[in-house]
All heavy atoms as TSV, in Angstrom:
chain	resi	resn	atom	element	x	y	z
A	1	MET	N	N	21.628	-34.687	-78.544
A	1	MET	CA	C	20.653	-33.629	-78.607
A	1	MET	C	C	20.863	-32.665	-77.454
A	1	MET	O	O	20.071	-32.591	-76.543
A	1	MET	CB	C	19.255	-34.213	-78.533
A	1	MET	CG	C	18.845	-34.901	-79.766
A	1	MET	SD	S	17.084	-34.987	-79.786
A	1	MET	CE	C	16.870	-36.391	-80.781
A	2	SER	N	N	21.930	-31.978	-77.514
A	2	SER	CA	C	22.274	-31.108	-76.402
A	2	SER	C	C	21.634	-29.732	-76.501
A	2	SER	O	O	21.381	-29.096	-75.506
A	2	SER	CB	C	23.786	-30.971	-76.307
A	2	SER	OG	O	24.296	-30.450	-77.513
A	3	LYS	N	N	21.378	-29.266	-77.723
A	3	LYS	CA	C	20.785	-27.941	-77.872
A	3	LYS	C	C	19.264	-28.029	-77.836
A	3	LYS	O	O	18.674	-29.035	-78.171
A	3	LYS	CB	C	21.231	-27.304	-79.185
A	3	LYS	CG	C	22.700	-26.980	-79.203
A	3	LYS	CD	C	23.045	-26.186	-80.418
A	3	LYS	CE	C	24.535	-25.842	-80.390
A	3	LYS	NZ	N	24.917	-25.010	-81.494
A	4	SER	N	N	18.649	-26.942	-77.436
A	4	SER	CA	C	17.201	-26.903	-77.365
A	4	SER	C	C	16.590	-26.839	-78.760
A	4	SER	O	O	17.051	-26.109	-79.627
A	4	SER	CB	C	16.761	-25.680	-76.563
A	4	SER	OG	O	15.371	-25.542	-76.627
A	5	PHE	N	N	15.544	-27.613	-78.970
A	5	PHE	CA	C	14.856	-27.588	-80.252
A	5	PHE	C	C	14.226	-26.235	-80.538
A	5	PHE	O	O	13.989	-25.888	-81.678
A	5	PHE	CB	C	13.767	-28.658	-80.300
A	5	PHE	CG	C	14.298	-30.029	-80.495
A	5	PHE	CD1	C	14.355	-30.921	-79.441
A	5	PHE	CD2	C	14.738	-30.450	-81.735
A	5	PHE	CE1	C	14.844	-32.191	-79.610
A	5	PHE	CE2	C	15.231	-31.721	-81.925
A	5	PHE	CZ	C	15.281	-32.596	-80.862
A	6	SER	N	N	13.945	-25.483	-79.498
A	6	SER	CA	C	13.333	-24.171	-79.694
A	6	SER	C	C	14.253	-23.224	-80.459
A	6	SER	O	O	13.811	-22.236	-81.025
A	6	SER	CB	C	12.925	-23.553	-78.356
A	6	SER	OG	O	14.053	-23.416	-77.525
A	7	LEU	N	N	15.546	-23.527	-80.505
A	7	LEU	CA	C	16.485	-22.704	-81.264
A	7	LEU	C	C	16.380	-22.959	-82.763
A	7	LEU	O	O	16.842	-22.166	-83.563
A	7	LEU	CB	C	17.922	-22.989	-80.813
A	7	LEU	CG	C	18.267	-22.665	-79.368
A	7	LEU	CD1	C	19.683	-23.120	-79.058
A	7	LEU	CD2	C	18.119	-21.178	-79.101
A	8	TYR	N	N	15.776	-24.076	-83.129
A	8	TYR	CA	C	15.706	-24.484	-84.530
A	8	TYR	C	C	14.284	-24.334	-85.071
A	8	TYR	O	O	13.604	-25.314	-85.342
A	8	TYR	CB	C	16.193	-25.922	-84.673
A	8	TYR	CG	C	17.599	-26.113	-84.177
A	8	TYR	CD1	C	17.858	-26.799	-82.999
A	8	TYR	CD2	C	18.672	-25.588	-84.878
A	8	TYR	CE1	C	19.156	-26.970	-82.543
A	8	TYR	CE2	C	19.969	-25.747	-84.426
A	8	TYR	CZ	C	20.202	-26.439	-83.260
A	8	TYR	OH	O	21.475	-26.599	-82.813
A	9	ILE	N	N	13.861	-23.119	-85.256
A	9	ILE	CA	C	12.501	-22.826	-85.702
A	9	ILE	C	C	12.236	-23.377	-87.096
A	9	ILE	O	O	11.144	-23.856	-87.389
A	9	ILE	CB	C	12.245	-21.303	-85.657
A	9	ILE	CG1	C	12.359	-20.806	-84.219
A	9	ILE	CG2	C	10.893	-20.960	-86.243
A	9	ILE	CD1	C	12.421	-19.308	-84.090
A	10	ASN	N	N	13.217	-23.355	-87.979
A	10	ASN	CA	C	13.026	-23.765	-89.367
A	10	ASN	C	C	13.139	-25.269	-89.589
A	10	ASN	O	O	12.961	-25.729	-90.711
A	10	ASN	CB	C	14.029	-23.040	-90.275
A	10	ASN	CG	C	13.787	-21.553	-90.274
A	10	ASN	OD1	O	12.659	-21.111	-90.191
A	10	ASN	ND2	N	14.852	-20.779	-90.353
A	11	ILE	N	N	13.419	-26.037	-88.564
A	11	ILE	CA	C	13.525	-27.489	-88.703
A	11	ILE	C	C	12.171	-28.113	-88.411
A	11	ILE	O	O	11.566	-27.879	-87.370
A	11	ILE	CB	C	14.600	-28.054	-87.759
A	11	ILE	CG1	C	15.974	-27.560	-88.196
A	11	ILE	CG2	C	14.553	-29.576	-87.729
A	11	ILE	CD1	C	17.108	-27.977	-87.299
A	12	ASP	N	N	11.693	-28.918	-89.362
A	12	ASP	CA	C	10.385	-29.556	-89.215
A	12	ASP	C	C	10.481	-31.003	-88.760
A	12	ASP	O	O	9.550	-31.535	-88.171
A	12	ASP	CB	C	9.631	-29.531	-90.545
A	12	ASP	CG	C	9.302	-28.123	-90.984
A	12	ASP	OD1	O	9.011	-27.286	-90.113
A	12	ASP	OD2	O	9.337	-27.864	-92.202
A	13	ILE	N	N	11.588	-31.657	-89.072
A	13	ILE	CA	C	11.709	-33.085	-88.800
A	13	ILE	C	C	13.059	-33.394	-88.152
A	13	ILE	O	O	14.053	-32.748	-88.457
A	13	ILE	CB	C	11.525	-33.899	-90.099
A	13	ILE	CG1	C	11.356	-35.375	-89.803
A	13	ILE	CG2	C	12.652	-33.655	-91.070
A	13	ILE	CD1	C	10.806	-36.158	-90.973
A	14	VAL	N	N	13.043	-34.386	-87.259
A	14	VAL	CA	C	14.249	-34.784	-86.546
A	14	VAL	C	C	14.473	-36.274	-86.785
A	14	VAL	O	O	13.554	-37.085	-86.611
A	14	VAL	CB	C	14.114	-34.522	-85.029
A	14	VAL	CG1	C	15.327	-35.018	-84.278
A	14	VAL	CG2	C	13.879	-33.052	-84.757
A	15	TYR	N	N	15.671	-36.636	-87.193
A	15	TYR	CA	C	16.051	-38.044	-87.364
A	15	TYR	C	C	16.846	-38.460	-86.139
A	15	TYR	O	O	17.814	-37.793	-85.766
A	15	TYR	CB	C	16.895	-38.203	-88.634
A	15	TYR	CG	C	17.470	-39.575	-88.806
A	15	TYR	CD1	C	16.641	-40.683	-88.960
A	15	TYR	CD2	C	18.838	-39.781	-88.802
A	15	TYR	CE1	C	17.169	-41.949	-89.113
A	15	TYR	CE2	C	19.380	-41.040	-88.956
A	15	TYR	CZ	C	18.532	-42.122	-89.111
A	15	TYR	OH	O	19.055	-43.374	-89.263
A	16	ILE	N	N	16.438	-39.563	-85.512
A	16	ILE	CA	C	17.074	-40.009	-84.280
A	16	ILE	C	C	17.728	-41.369	-84.506
A	16	ILE	O	O	17.057	-42.398	-84.495
A	16	ILE	CB	C	16.043	-40.077	-83.131
A	16	ILE	CG1	C	15.439	-38.692	-82.909
A	16	ILE	CG2	C	16.687	-40.617	-81.865
A	16	ILE	CD1	C	14.313	-38.646	-81.924
A	17	PRO	N	N	19.058	-41.389	-84.707
A	17	PRO	CA	C	19.777	-42.641	-84.931
A	17	PRO	C	C	20.559	-43.125	-83.702
A	17	PRO	O	O	21.505	-43.884	-83.829
A	17	PRO	CB	C	20.743	-42.260	-86.054
A	17	PRO	CG	C	21.110	-40.851	-85.716
A	17	PRO	CD	C	19.852	-40.236	-85.123
A	18	THR	N	N	20.166	-42.684	-82.534
A	18	THR	CA	C	20.910	-43.009	-81.313
A	18	THR	C	C	20.684	-44.469	-80.909
A	18	THR	O	O	19.874	-45.179	-81.512
A	18	THR	CB	C	20.484	-42.088	-80.161
A	18	THR	OG1	O	19.066	-42.217	-79.967
A	18	THR	CG2	C	20.816	-40.643	-80.449
A	19	VAL	N	N	21.328	-44.897	-79.850
A	19	VAL	CA	C	21.137	-46.257	-79.344
A	19	VAL	C	C	19.734	-46.408	-78.768
A	19	VAL	O	O	19.113	-45.422	-78.346
A	19	VAL	CB	C	22.206	-46.623	-78.286
A	19	VAL	CG1	C	23.585	-46.638	-78.896
A	19	VAL	CG2	C	22.150	-45.683	-77.105
A	20	ASN	N	N	19.225	-47.635	-78.759
A	20	ASN	CA	C	17.834	-47.889	-78.350
A	20	ASN	C	C	17.464	-47.276	-77.008
A	20	ASN	O	O	16.361	-46.762	-76.842
A	20	ASN	CB	C	17.563	-49.397	-78.296
A	20	ASN	CG	C	17.561	-50.029	-79.666
A	20	ASN	OD1	O	17.621	-49.344	-80.683
A	20	ASN	ND2	N	17.503	-51.344	-79.696
A	21	SER	N	N	18.361	-47.314	-76.067
A	21	SER	CA	C	18.051	-46.805	-74.726
A	21	SER	C	C	17.829	-45.295	-74.700
A	21	SER	O	O	17.263	-44.767	-73.741
A	21	SER	CB	C	19.162	-47.182	-73.749
A	21	SER	OG	O	20.391	-46.600	-74.154
A	22	GLN	N	N	18.227	-44.580	-75.738
A	22	GLN	CA	C	18.054	-43.123	-75.791
A	22	GLN	C	C	16.885	-42.691	-76.685
A	22	GLN	O	O	16.517	-41.524	-76.691
A	22	GLN	CB	C	19.335	-42.465	-76.291
A	22	GLN	CG	C	20.500	-42.643	-75.361
A	22	GLN	CD	C	21.775	-42.051	-75.944
A	22	GLN	OE1	O	21.866	-41.748	-77.123
A	22	GLN	NE2	N	22.773	-41.895	-75.094
A	23	HIS	N	N	16.313	-43.612	-77.427
A	23	HIS	CA	C	15.246	-43.256	-78.371
A	23	HIS	C	C	14.052	-42.591	-77.699
A	23	HIS	O	O	13.562	-41.569	-78.169
A	23	HIS	CB	C	14.763	-44.490	-79.134
A	23	HIS	CG	C	15.749	-44.979	-80.134
A	23	HIS	ND1	N	15.560	-46.141	-80.824
A	23	HIS	CD2	C	16.928	-44.472	-80.570
A	23	HIS	CE1	C	16.577	-46.337	-81.650
A	23	HIS	NE2	N	17.426	-45.334	-81.493
A	24	TYR	N	N	13.589	-43.161	-76.615
A	24	TYR	CA	C	12.401	-42.641	-75.934
A	24	TYR	C	C	12.592	-41.185	-75.510
A	24	TYR	O	O	11.761	-40.330	-75.827
A	24	TYR	CB	C	12.064	-43.520	-74.731
A	24	TYR	CG	C	11.052	-42.919	-73.795
A	24	TYR	CD1	C	9.711	-42.846	-74.145
A	24	TYR	CD2	C	11.433	-42.411	-72.561
A	24	TYR	CE1	C	8.781	-42.296	-73.291
A	24	TYR	CE2	C	10.516	-41.865	-71.694
A	24	TYR	CZ	C	9.184	-41.805	-72.060
A	24	TYR	OH	O	8.279	-41.243	-71.208
A	25	GLU	N	N	13.655	-40.894	-74.810
A	25	GLU	CA	C	13.886	-39.523	-74.325
A	25	GLU	C	C	14.065	-38.541	-75.485
A	25	GLU	O	O	13.555	-37.424	-75.442
A	25	GLU	CB	C	15.095	-39.467	-73.393
A	25	GLU	CG	C	14.842	-40.082	-72.033
A	25	GLU	CD	C	13.740	-39.376	-71.245
A	25	GLU	OE1	O	13.580	-38.146	-71.364
A	25	GLU	OE2	O	13.037	-40.082	-70.504
A	26	ASN	N	N	14.802	-38.954	-76.512
A	26	ASN	CA	C	15.021	-38.064	-77.652
A	26	ASN	C	C	13.734	-37.818	-78.435
A	26	ASN	O	O	13.463	-36.699	-78.861
A	26	ASN	CB	C	16.115	-38.633	-78.563
A	26	ASN	CG	C	17.482	-38.597	-77.913
A	26	ASN	OD1	O	17.755	-37.792	-77.040
A	26	ASN	ND2	N	18.353	-39.479	-78.339
A	27	CYS	N	N	12.936	-38.870	-78.615
A	27	CYS	CA	C	11.636	-38.707	-79.289
A	27	CYS	C	C	10.738	-37.781	-78.491
A	27	CYS	O	O	10.073	-36.896	-79.046
A	27	CYS	CB	C	10.935	-40.055	-79.444
A	27	CYS	SG	S	11.573	-41.083	-80.749
A	28	LYS	N	N	10.688	-38.002	-77.211
A	28	LYS	CA	C	9.840	-37.198	-76.328
A	28	LYS	C	C	10.217	-35.720	-76.418
A	28	LYS	O	O	9.348	-34.847	-76.542
A	28	LYS	CB	C	9.972	-37.712	-74.896
A	28	LYS	CG	C	9.012	-37.117	-73.919
A	28	LYS	CD	C	9.159	-37.826	-72.575
A	28	LYS	CE	C	8.307	-37.191	-71.519
A	28	LYS	NZ	N	8.448	-37.857	-70.217
A	29	LYS	N	N	11.504	-35.447	-76.385
A	29	LYS	CA	C	11.974	-34.060	-76.467
A	29	LYS	C	C	11.575	-33.425	-77.804
A	29	LYS	O	O	11.088	-32.298	-77.844
A	29	LYS	CB	C	13.497	-34.011	-76.299
A	29	LYS	CG	C	14.051	-32.599	-76.238
A	29	LYS	CD	C	15.563	-32.589	-76.177
A	29	LYS	CE	C	16.065	-33.105	-74.848
A	29	LYS	NZ	N	17.528	-32.946	-74.707
A	30	ALA	N	N	11.761	-34.156	-78.878
A	30	ALA	CA	C	11.412	-33.628	-80.205
A	30	ALA	C	C	9.910	-33.398	-80.332
A	30	ALA	O	O	9.475	-32.360	-80.845
A	30	ALA	CB	C	11.894	-34.590	-81.288
A	31	LEU	N	N	9.113	-34.342	-79.868
A	31	LEU	CA	C	7.659	-34.205	-79.962
A	31	LEU	C	C	7.142	-33.037	-79.126
A	31	LEU	O	O	6.210	-32.341	-79.533
A	31	LEU	CB	C	6.976	-35.506	-79.537
A	31	LEU	CG	C	7.153	-36.682	-80.495
A	31	LEU	CD1	C	6.614	-37.963	-79.870
A	31	LEU	CD2	C	6.481	-36.398	-81.827
A	32	LYS	N	N	7.737	-32.824	-77.973
A	32	LYS	CA	C	7.325	-31.695	-77.125
A	32	LYS	C	C	7.596	-30.352	-77.803
A	32	LYS	O	O	6.972	-29.359	-77.466
A	32	LYS	CB	C	8.034	-31.743	-75.772
A	32	LYS	CG	C	7.440	-32.766	-74.842
A	32	LYS	CD	C	8.078	-32.687	-73.476
A	32	LYS	CE	C	7.365	-33.596	-72.507
A	32	LYS	NZ	N	7.887	-33.470	-71.143
A	33	HIS	N	N	8.520	-30.344	-78.763
A	33	HIS	CA	C	8.820	-29.117	-79.504
A	33	HIS	C	C	8.163	-29.122	-80.892
A	33	HIS	O	O	8.604	-28.426	-81.792
A	33	HIS	CB	C	10.336	-28.925	-79.614
A	33	HIS	CG	C	10.940	-28.481	-78.332
A	33	HIS	ND1	N	11.413	-29.368	-77.391
A	33	HIS	CD2	C	11.125	-27.249	-77.807
A	33	HIS	CE1	C	11.865	-28.696	-76.357
A	33	HIS	NE2	N	11.709	-27.411	-76.573
A	34	HIS	N	N	7.117	-29.949	-81.017
A	34	HIS	CA	C	6.290	-29.992	-82.235
A	34	HIS	C	C	7.081	-30.350	-83.484
A	34	HIS	O	O	6.819	-29.825	-84.566
A	34	HIS	CB	C	5.544	-28.675	-82.423
A	34	HIS	CG	C	4.761	-28.269	-81.221
A	34	HIS	ND1	N	3.547	-28.818	-80.907
A	34	HIS	CD2	C	5.056	-27.403	-80.217
A	34	HIS	CE1	C	3.101	-28.286	-79.775
A	34	HIS	NE2	N	4.000	-27.430	-79.334
A	35	LYS	N	N	8.047	-31.235	-83.349
A	35	LYS	CA	C	8.835	-31.691	-84.492
A	35	LYS	C	C	8.331	-33.057	-84.939
A	35	LYS	O	O	7.902	-33.876	-84.123
A	35	LYS	CB	C	10.329	-31.809	-84.134
A	35	LYS	CG	C	10.945	-30.543	-83.589
A	35	LYS	CD	C	10.874	-29.401	-84.568
A	35	LYS	CE	C	11.532	-28.152	-83.993
A	35	LYS	NZ	N	11.322	-26.978	-84.797
A	36	HIS	N	N	8.371	-33.320	-86.241
A	36	HIS	CA	C	8.119	-34.657	-86.753
A	36	HIS	C	C	9.356	-35.483	-86.447
A	36	HIS	O	O	10.471	-34.965	-86.420
A	36	HIS	CB	C	7.864	-34.621	-88.255
A	36	HIS	CG	C	6.655	-33.828	-88.620
A	36	HIS	ND1	N	5.372	-34.316	-88.474
A	36	HIS	CD2	C	6.525	-32.582	-89.117
A	36	HIS	CE1	C	4.517	-33.411	-88.876
A	36	HIS	NE2	N	5.185	-32.344	-89.262
A	37	VAL	N	N	9.164	-36.784	-86.243
A	37	VAL	CA	C	10.275	-37.625	-85.813
A	37	VAL	C	C	10.403	-38.859	-86.702
A	37	VAL	O	O	9.426	-39.541	-86.978
A	37	VAL	CB	C	10.086	-38.081	-84.348
A	37	VAL	CG1	C	11.190	-39.025	-83.927
A	37	VAL	CG2	C	10.025	-36.889	-83.424
A	38	ILE	N	N	11.621	-39.135	-87.130
A	38	ILE	CA	C	11.995	-40.409	-87.731
A	38	ILE	C	C	12.998	-41.014	-86.774
A	38	ILE	O	O	14.011	-40.391	-86.447
A	38	ILE	CB	C	12.631	-40.232	-89.123
A	38	ILE	CG1	C	11.635	-39.612	-90.082
A	38	ILE	CG2	C	13.142	-41.569	-89.637
A	38	ILE	CD1	C	12.235	-39.298	-91.445
A	39	VAL	N	N	12.697	-42.229	-86.317
A	39	VAL	CA	C	13.571	-42.854	-85.314
A	39	VAL	C	C	13.879	-44.290	-85.731
A	39	VAL	O	O	13.047	-44.978	-86.301
A	39	VAL	CB	C	12.920	-42.807	-83.911
A	39	VAL	CG1	C	11.640	-43.587	-83.846
A	39	VAL	CG2	C	13.877	-43.268	-82.838
A	40	GLU	N	N	15.113	-44.703	-85.455
A	40	GLU	CA	C	15.490	-46.095	-85.680
A	40	GLU	C	C	14.644	-46.972	-84.765
A	40	GLU	O	O	14.231	-46.548	-83.696
A	40	GLU	CB	C	16.973	-46.284	-85.344
A	40	GLU	CG	C	17.927	-45.495	-86.205
A	40	GLU	CD	C	18.102	-46.073	-87.594
A	40	GLU	OE1	O	17.936	-47.295	-87.765
A	40	GLU	OE2	O	18.424	-45.291	-88.504
A	41	LYS	N	N	14.378	-48.197	-85.167
A	41	LYS	CA	C	13.629	-49.060	-84.267
A	41	LYS	C	C	14.564	-49.596	-83.195
A	41	LYS	O	O	15.770	-49.696	-83.434
A	41	LYS	CB	C	12.938	-50.175	-85.027
A	41	LYS	CG	C	13.895	-51.103	-85.772
A	41	LYS	CD	C	13.143	-52.164	-86.501
A	41	LYS	CE	C	14.156	-53.065	-87.173
A	41	LYS	NZ	N	13.585	-54.085	-87.941
A	42	THR	N	N	14.153	-49.856	-82.083
A	42	THR	CA	C	12.855	-49.680	-81.480
A	42	THR	C	C	12.739	-48.256	-80.938
A	42	THR	O	O	13.704	-47.741	-80.398
A	42	THR	CB	C	12.651	-50.647	-80.312
A	42	THR	OG1	O	13.641	-50.393	-79.315
A	42	THR	CG2	C	12.806	-52.078	-80.723
A	43	PHE	N	N	11.569	-47.668	-81.085
A	43	PHE	CA	C	11.443	-46.275	-80.647
A	43	PHE	C	C	11.152	-46.167	-79.162
A	43	PHE	O	O	11.302	-45.106	-78.574
A	43	PHE	CB	C	10.393	-45.520	-81.475
A	43	PHE	CG	C	8.976	-45.924	-81.213
A	43	PHE	CD1	C	8.208	-45.226	-80.308
A	43	PHE	CD2	C	8.408	-46.992	-81.879
A	43	PHE	CE1	C	6.905	-45.586	-80.066
A	43	PHE	CE2	C	7.108	-47.359	-81.657
A	43	PHE	CZ	C	6.345	-46.658	-80.742
A	44	ALA	N	N	10.732	-47.263	-78.549
A	44	ALA	CA	C	10.486	-47.288	-77.105
A	44	ALA	C	C	10.816	-48.687	-76.596
A	44	ALA	O	O	10.671	-49.669	-77.334
A	44	ALA	CB	C	9.037	-46.935	-76.807
A	45	LEU	N	N	11.229	-48.781	-75.346
A	45	LEU	CA	C	11.603	-50.073	-74.784
A	45	LEU	C	C	10.453	-50.766	-74.071
A	45	LEU	O	O	10.511	-51.973	-73.830
A	45	LEU	CB	C	12.789	-49.905	-73.825
A	45	LEU	CG	C	14.083	-49.406	-74.466
A	45	LEU	CD1	C	15.175	-49.245	-73.409
A	45	LEU	CD2	C	14.548	-50.343	-75.568
A	46	THR	N	N	9.407	-50.002	-73.725
A	46	THR	CA	C	8.250	-50.594	-73.054
A	46	THR	C	C	6.963	-50.116	-73.727
A	46	THR	O	O	6.953	-49.108	-74.435
A	46	THR	CB	C	8.190	-50.186	-71.568
A	46	THR	OG1	O	7.927	-48.777	-71.476
A	46	THR	CG2	C	9.487	-50.521	-70.836
A	47	VAL	N	N	5.894	-50.843	-73.480
A	47	VAL	CA	C	4.587	-50.463	-74.012
A	47	VAL	C	C	4.158	-49.118	-73.427
A	47	VAL	O	O	3.603	-48.275	-74.132
A	47	VAL	CB	C	3.529	-51.553	-73.710
A	47	VAL	CG1	C	2.140	-51.093	-74.101
A	47	VAL	CG2	C	3.886	-52.843	-74.422
A	48	LEU	N	N	4.430	-48.900	-72.170
A	48	LEU	CA	C	4.071	-47.639	-71.518
A	48	LEU	C	C	4.757	-46.451	-72.192
A	48	LEU	O	O	4.129	-45.420	-72.452
A	48	LEU	CB	C	4.427	-47.690	-70.026
A	48	LEU	CG	C	4.010	-46.489	-69.192
A	48	LEU	CD1	C	2.497	-46.318	-69.211
A	48	LEU	CD2	C	4.495	-46.659	-67.768
A	49	GLU	N	N	6.052	-46.583	-72.498
A	49	GLU	CA	C	6.769	-45.511	-73.200
A	49	GLU	C	C	6.174	-45.277	-74.584
A	49	GLU	O	O	5.988	-44.126	-74.995
A	49	GLU	CB	C	8.249	-45.863	-73.335
A	49	GLU	CG	C	9.036	-45.802	-72.061
A	49	GLU	CD	C	10.484	-46.216	-72.242
A	49	GLU	OE1	O	10.865	-46.728	-73.311
A	49	GLU	OE2	O	11.247	-46.021	-71.278
A	50	ALA	N	N	5.852	-46.343	-75.288
A	50	ALA	CA	C	5.269	-46.222	-76.626
A	50	ALA	C	C	3.921	-45.505	-76.572
A	50	ALA	O	O	3.664	-44.599	-77.372
A	50	ALA	CB	C	5.096	-47.602	-77.252
A	51	LYS	N	N	3.085	-45.877	-75.630
A	51	LYS	CA	C	1.779	-45.214	-75.482
A	51	LYS	C	C	1.946	-43.734	-75.150
A	51	LYS	O	O	1.213	-42.895	-75.646
A	51	LYS	CB	C	0.952	-45.908	-74.404
A	51	LYS	CG	C	0.420	-47.245	-74.842
A	51	LYS	CD	C	-0.412	-47.896	-73.747
A	51	LYS	CE	C	-0.970	-49.220	-74.218
A	51	LYS	NZ	N	-1.787	-49.866	-73.199
A	52	GLU	N	N	2.921	-43.416	-74.307
A	52	GLU	CA	C	3.160	-42.019	-73.947
A	52	GLU	C	C	3.585	-41.205	-75.166
A	52	GLU	O	O	3.115	-40.083	-75.373
A	52	GLU	CB	C	4.217	-41.905	-72.855
A	52	GLU	CG	C	4.436	-40.481	-72.403
A	52	GLU	CD	C	5.479	-40.345	-71.306
A	52	GLU	OE1	O	5.960	-41.358	-70.791
A	52	GLU	OE2	O	5.797	-39.193	-70.976
A	53	LEU	N	N	4.452	-41.767	-76.004
A	53	LEU	CA	C	4.890	-41.051	-77.205
A	53	LEU	C	C	3.738	-40.857	-78.187
A	53	LEU	O	O	3.599	-39.790	-78.778
A	53	LEU	CB	C	6.054	-41.787	-77.870
A	53	LEU	CG	C	7.366	-41.792	-77.090
A	53	LEU	CD1	C	8.402	-42.645	-77.806
A	53	LEU	CD2	C	7.894	-40.385	-76.876
A	54	PHE	N	N	2.907	-41.879	-78.364
A	54	PHE	CA	C	1.744	-41.731	-79.242
A	54	PHE	C	C	0.805	-40.651	-78.717
A	54	PHE	O	O	0.308	-39.814	-79.467
A	54	PHE	CB	C	0.984	-43.051	-79.374
A	54	PHE	CG	C	1.582	-43.983	-80.380
A	54	PHE	CD1	C	2.045	-45.224	-79.990
A	54	PHE	CD2	C	1.684	-43.635	-81.724
A	54	PHE	CE1	C	2.597	-46.099	-80.911
A	54	PHE	CE2	C	2.233	-44.495	-82.653
A	54	PHE	CZ	C	2.694	-45.733	-82.239
A	55	THR	N	N	0.556	-40.669	-77.417
A	55	THR	CA	C	-0.318	-39.656	-76.813
A	55	THR	C	C	0.269	-38.264	-76.969
A	55	THR	O	O	-0.450	-37.327	-77.320
A	55	THR	CB	C	-0.533	-39.969	-75.329
A	55	THR	OG1	O	-1.103	-41.270	-75.197
A	55	THR	CG2	C	-1.451	-38.941	-74.669
A	56	LEU	N	N	1.545	-38.127	-76.739
A	56	LEU	CA	C	2.219	-36.828	-76.867
A	56	LEU	C	C	2.093	-36.319	-78.305
A	56	LEU	O	O	1.853	-35.144	-78.522
A	56	LEU	CB	C	3.678	-36.973	-76.457
A	56	LEU	CG	C	4.510	-35.702	-76.373
A	56	LEU	CD1	C	3.907	-34.716	-75.388
A	56	LEU	CD2	C	5.926	-36.033	-75.962
A	57	ARG	N	N	2.242	-37.210	-79.280
A	57	ARG	CA	C	2.130	-36.816	-80.682
A	57	ARG	C	C	0.715	-36.348	-81.003
A	57	ARG	O	O	0.518	-35.339	-81.678
A	57	ARG	CB	C	2.534	-37.979	-81.600
A	57	ARG	CG	C	2.431	-37.643	-83.054
A	57	ARG	CD	C	3.337	-36.476	-83.400
A	57	ARG	NE	N	3.031	-36.005	-84.735
A	57	ARG	CZ	C	2.966	-34.749	-85.109
A	57	ARG	NH1	N	3.216	-33.795	-84.222
A	57	ARG	NH2	N	2.683	-34.409	-86.318
A	58	ILE	N	N	-0.278	-37.048	-80.518
A	58	ILE	CA	C	-1.676	-36.674	-80.778
A	58	ILE	C	C	-1.979	-35.311	-80.164
A	58	ILE	O	O	-2.633	-34.472	-80.776
A	58	ILE	CB	C	-2.626	-37.743	-80.255
A	58	ILE	CG1	C	-2.491	-39.013	-81.115
A	58	ILE	CG2	C	-4.067	-37.268	-80.234
A	58	ILE	CD1	C	-3.158	-40.232	-80.540
A	59	ILE	N	N	-1.491	-35.071	-78.962
A	59	ILE	CA	C	-1.733	-33.798	-78.273
A	59	ILE	C	C	-1.074	-32.637	-79.034
A	59	ILE	O	O	-1.615	-31.544	-79.093
A	59	ILE	CB	C	-1.203	-33.863	-76.830
A	59	ILE	CG1	C	-2.067	-34.806	-75.993
A	59	ILE	CG2	C	-1.141	-32.472	-76.203
A	59	ILE	CD1	C	-1.485	-35.114	-74.633
A	60	ASN	N	N	0.082	-32.869	-79.630
A	60	ASN	CA	C	0.841	-31.804	-80.266
A	60	ASN	C	C	0.538	-31.607	-81.743
A	60	ASN	O	O	1.229	-30.868	-82.422
A	60	ASN	CB	C	2.346	-32.054	-80.090
A	60	ASN	CG	C	2.785	-31.761	-78.680
A	60	ASN	OD1	O	2.272	-30.855	-78.040
A	60	ASN	ND2	N	3.717	-32.523	-78.174
A	61	ILE	N	N	-0.489	-32.269	-82.259
A	61	ILE	CA	C	-0.833	-32.081	-83.670
A	61	ILE	C	C	-1.439	-30.704	-83.878
A	61	ILE	O	O	-2.170	-30.201	-83.143
A	61	ILE	CB	C	-1.798	-33.184	-84.156
A	61	ILE	CG1	C	-1.053	-34.495	-84.215
A	61	ILE	CG2	C	-2.394	-32.827	-85.509
A	61	ILE	CD1	C	-1.884	-35.670	-84.682
């Protein structure tokens, strides 16, 4: 995910098939740009990361 999501105005959803250690950062980046996310499991490695992603999603609805 090297390019900024802001360049992709017409994209509504992002599929993240990266390795587990990259899921959290990639999800976070997509959610901050108001994108829907489909991610391979596990989407976060810790409970704290999972809670942060859920909170970020709720804020960006």
